[in-house]
Every structure is written in C-alpha cells, then in structure tokens.
C-alpha positions, 0 to 999 in steps of 0.5 A, a space after each residue: 494207546 492202541 488199547 484206549 482206541 479199542 475201548 473208544 471204538 467199542 463205545 462207538 459200536 455200543 452207541 450204534 447198537 443202542 440206536 438199532 435197539 431203540 429203532 427196534 423198540 419203537 411202536 411207530 414204523 416212522 420213528 423206527 425208520 428214523 432211528 435206523 437212518 441215523 444208525 446207517 448214516 453213522 455206520 456208513 460215514 465211519 466206514 468211508 472215513 480215512 484212518 486219520 478221520 476215524 482216529 479223530 472221530 474216536 478222540 472226539 467220542 472220548 470227550 464224552 467220558 470227561 466229567 462235565 461233558 454235556 454231549 454223550 452218546 448219539 448226540 455226541 456221535 452226531 456232532 462228531 460226524 458233522 465235524 469230521 465231514 466238514 473237516 474232510 471237505 
C-alpha cells in the first residue's frame, strides 16, 4: 500500500513539474505567471494539508488512472484540491 501511495505521490510531483514546464514555455509573461500561480497554489496547499488530507488527495488523484476517467492531470488536481479544501473547512 505504501508503494502505491509513493507512485501516486510521484504522479502528483510530475503534474506539478508539467505545470512549471508549461509556465516556462509560454511566450506571454502573463500566461507564464498564471501557470506558476497554479503551480504554487497546489504545491503550497498540499504542503499545508494534514496527513489524512494528503492521503485523501492522493487517492483522488489515483482515480485519474482509471479507465474512462474524464479528469486527468492539472484538471483533476484542481478539482481534488478544491474538494479537500472544502472538506477541511
């Protein structure tokens, strides 16, 4: 089970890296800043979550690997972060 969470956590890190890479590749400074705001928002939110919330977040991200999942990558990360913030109050 721990290995599974490590794999999902690595996927989370990959999504963050993709957002940073996308920000770095933008021609427009405004768009680059927008992507970096998303990156920083998700990274900071995850760092401040309780252990239970982090586990919940990783479990939600794991659903993106399910066949037929419509949400993947940054979109899934956005919805998962929103859900966790609502649940944490």
